[in-house]
C-alpha positions in Angstrom: 0.5 0.4 -0.2 1.5 3.4 -1.2 0.6 6.8 -0.2 2.9 9.4 -0.5 0.5 12.6 -1.0 -0.3 15.3 1.8 -3.9 16.7 1.2 -7.1 15.4 3.0 -10.7 16.5 3.3 -13.7 16.3 5.0 -16.6 15.5 3.3 -20.3 15.0 4.0 -23.1 17.3 3.3 -24.0 19.8 5.3 -20.5 20.4 5.7 -19.8 23.6 7.3 -20.1 23.1 10.7 -17.6 20.6 10.9 -15.1 20.6 13.7 -12.2 18.3 11.9 -9.9 21.1 9.5 -9.6 22.0 13.4 -9.1 18.7 14.7 -6.8 17.4 12.4 -4.9 21.0 11.5 -4.0 20.7 15.2 -3.0 17.2 14.5 -0.4 18.0 11.9 0.6 21.2 13.7 2.0 19.3 15.9 3.6 16.3 14.3 5.8 18.7 12.0 3.7 17.3 9.1 2.9 19.9 6.1 -0.2 18.1 5.3 -3.7 20.2 4.1 -6.8 19.0 5.1 -10.0 20.7 3.6 -13.7 20.3 3.3 -15.6 19.5 0.4 -20.1 19.0 0.5 -20.7 16.2 -1.3 -23.5 14.7 -1.6 -24.9 10.8 -1.5 -25.3 11.0 -5.5 -21.7 12.9 -6.8 -19.0 10.7 -4.2 -18.6 8.0 -6.6 -17.4 9.9 -9.0 -15.3 12.7 -6.7 -13.6 10.5 -5.4 -13.0 8.5 -9.1 -11.3 12.8 -9.9 -9.0 13.0 -6.9 -5.2 13.2 -7.8 -2.0 11.1 -6.2 -1.7 14.4 -4.0 -4.7 14.2 -2.4 -4.3 11.1 1.1 -7.3 10.5 2.6 -11.1 11.6 3.4 -13.0 11.7 6.1 -16.1 11.0 5.7 -19.2 12.3 8.1 -23.3 11.6 6.7 -24.8 10.7 4.2 -21.5 9.4 2.6 -21.0 6.6 5.1 -22.9 3.7 3.5 -20.8 5.2 0.1 -18.3 5.2 1.6 -18.2 1.1 2.7 -19.2 0.5 -0.7 -16.1 2.0 -2.8 -13.2 0.4 0.4 -10.6 -2.2 -1.3 -10.4 -3.0 2.7 -12.5 -2.4 5.8 -11.5 -2.7 9.4 -13.2 -5.0 11.6 -15.5 -2.2 13.1 -16.4 -0.8 9.4 -17.4 -4.6 8.8 -19.6 -4.9 12.0 -21.3 -1.7 11.2 -21.5 -1.1 7.5 -19.9 2.4 7.9 -16.2 4.0 7.0 -15.8 7.1 8.2 -11.5 7.1 7.4 -10.9 6.6 3.5 -6.8 5.4 3.2 -6.6 6.1 -0.7 -3.0 4.2 -1.8 -2.3 2.9 -5.5 -4.5 -0.6 -4.8 -7.5 1.4 -4.2 -9.2 3.2 -1.3 -8.7 1.2 2.3 -11.6 2.0 5.0 -12.1 2.4 8.4 -14.8 3.2 11.2 -13.0 4.9 13.8 -16.7 6.6 15.3 -16.1 2.8 17.4 -13.2 2.9 19.3 -12.7 6.9 19.6 -15.9 6.1 21.3 -15.1 3.9 23.6 -11.8 5.8 24.2 -14.2 8.3 25.6 -16.2 6.7 27.8 -13.5 4.7 29.1 -12.0 7.8 30.5 -14.8 9.0 32.1 -15.5 5.3 33.7 -14.0 4.8 37.2 -14.4 1.4 36.8 -15.0 -1.4 34.6 -19.1 -2.3 33.8 -20.3 -4.9 32.7 -24.3 -3.8 32.0 -25.5 -0.8 30.4 -28.0 0.9 28.7 -28.4 2.2 25.3 -31.0 5.1 24.5 -32.3 5.0 20.9 -31.3 2.8 18.0 -30.3 4.3 15.5 -27.0 3.9 13.2 -25.5 5.6 16.2 -26.3 2.9 18.5 -24.5 0.2 16.4 -21.2 2.0 17.4 -22.4 1.9 20.6 -22.7 -0.9 21.5 -19.8 -2.1 19.9 -18.0 0.0 21.7 -19.5 -2.0 25.2 -18.5 -4.6 23.9 -15.2 -3.3 23.6 -15.2 -2.5 26.6 -15.8 -5.6 28.5 -19.8 -5.0 28.8 -22.0 -8.5 28.7 -25.2 -7.2 28.5 -27.1 -4.5 27.2 -30.6 -2.7 27.1 -32.1 -0.4 24.3 -34.5 1.9 25.1 -35.8 2.3 22.2 -39.7 2.9 19.9 -38.6 0.8 17.3 -38.6 -2.6 18.1 -37.8 -4.1 14.7 -34.0 -1.5 15.0 -33.7 -2.8 18.2 -34.1 -6.9 16.8 -31.0 -5.8 14.1 -28.9 -4.6 17.4 -30.3 -7.9 19.3 -28.6 -9.6 16.3 -24.9 -7.4 16.1 -25.3 -8.7 19.7 -25.4 -12.3 19.7 -22.3 -12.2 16.6 -20.2 -10.9 19.0 -21.5 -11.9 21.8 -23.9 -9.3 24.1 -26.4 -10.0 25.0 -29.2 -7.8 24.1 -32.2 -6.7 25.9 -35.1 -4.6 24.2 -36.9 -2.4 27.1 -38.3 0.4 25.9 -38.7 4.0 25.5 -41.6 5.1 27.6 -41.2 1.8 30.8 -41.1 4.2 34.1 -39.7 2.4 36.5 -36.7 0.7 35.2 -33.3 -1.3 36.2 -30.5 0.2 37.7 -26.9 0.2 35.7 -24.4 1.7 35.6 -24.0 3.3 32.7 -26.2 4.8 29.8 -25.2 5.7 26.6 -27.6 8.2 24.1 -27.7 8.2 20.8 -31.2 10.3 19.7 -29.9 13.9 17.7 -29.9 16.6 19.4 -32.8 18.1 18.7 -34.8 15.1 19.6 -38.0 14.9 22.1 -38.3 13.6 25.3 -41.5 13.4 27.7 -40.1 14.8 30.9 -40.9 11.8 32.7 -39.4 9.8 30.3 -36.4 11.1 30.8 -36.9 11.1 34.5 -37.0 7.6 34.1 -33.9 6.7 32.6 -32.0 9.1 34.7 -33.3 7.9 37.6 -31.0 4.6 38.4 -28.7 5.0 35.1 -25.6 5.8 36.4 -23.0 7.8 34.3 -24.5 9.0 31.4 -22.8 10.0 27.9 -24.6 11.3 25.5 -23.1 11.4 22.1 -24.1 14.7 21.5 -22.4 18.1 21.7 -23.7 21.1 20.1 -27.4 20.6 21.8 -26.2 20.6 24.9 -27.3 20.1 27.5 -30.5 17.5 25.9 -33.3 16.3 27.8 -31.9 13.5 29.2 -28.7 15.8 30.6 -31.3 18.4 32.5 -33.3 14.6 34.1 -29.8 13.4 35.1 -29.2 17.1 36.9 -32.3 17.0 38.0 -32.1 13.9 40.2 -28.0 14.5 41.2 -26.6 13.0 37.7 -23.2 12.6 36.6 -23.7 13.9 32.7 -20.9 13.6 29.8 -21.1 15.5 26.5 -19.7 13.2 23.6 -17.2 16.3 22.4 -14.6 13.3 23.5 -16.1 10.2 21.2 -15.1 13.9 18.2 -11.4 14.1 19.0 -11.0 10.2 19.9 -12.1 8.8 16.5 -10.5 12.0 14.7 -6.7 11.0 16.8 -7.4 8.0 15.0 -7.8 9.1 12.1 -4.4 11.2 12.3 -3.0 7.0 13.0 -4.6 5.9 9.2 -3.1 8.9 7.4 0.2 9.2 9.1 1.1 5.1 10.2 -1.6 3.1 7.7 -4.1 0.7 10.8 -5.7 3.1 13.4 -4.5 0.5 16.3 -0.7 2.0 15.7 0.0 5.0 18.4 1.7 8.3 16.9 4.4 9.9 18.0 4.0 11.3 21.0 0.1 10.8 20.9 -0.7 12.7 24.3 0.3 16.0 22.9 -1.3 15.4 19.6 -3.8 14.4 21.8 -4.6 17.9 23.9 -3.8 19.8 21.4 -6.5 18.5 19.5 -9.5 18.5 22.1 -7.5 22.1 23.0 -8.9 23.4 19.1 -12.2 22.4 20.1 -12.9 23.4 23.4 -11.5 27.5 21.8 -14.9 27.1 19.9 
């Protein structure tokens, strides 16, 4: 796999809000790499043509919605988390074609782990969309063996249960509207930031929900975060997940692997965190 370019971009639609250019610029500055990282508005219909038009000066791409499925289809190889989710958020461009990675799962797992005082065996996921899939895989990597899913779409929870069976995690459908719940030490919320949630539902989730890790960071506090505050719990926003998944993208672009640490990685991570803290 030969990759020599020095240009990178993040693609998606919409894309103007993306913090990826700030994160990646901070990382490459710290690493002493003179790489350019930009952004481009690309929709699913134009993705294949845009990808085919790139010259050898391009090293890789970060992908956001709605391109993760198209990037999966266009990759000549994929890491385990990409295969299990059907989503690629990182493409490393090489002579033999684009190599796909999903760094969302490992990024979420790393940031959740940083906020846990001790390992947990049980957890709850709120929501059942694409981010819930990443959350389930992140929990698996953290050693969680049983996961409750609180959601309104039984068919989506059934899909998560099938994935859970494949990876050795028991998934229980507990519904979203229950007013009484068993205690769990960790809740990962995967609902969109503006998703409406009735106060009594949010309160029921918060009473015995342990630590709340909410993947949202742009619409803070969420309804769930407010409920956790009402009940004296601790709620964490998902900005750290964004930083950690971007760090793994930088690993891919710099080393060819999302698992190989960067030189002086703590300094790189600190610079990336500072870049978005200042926004």
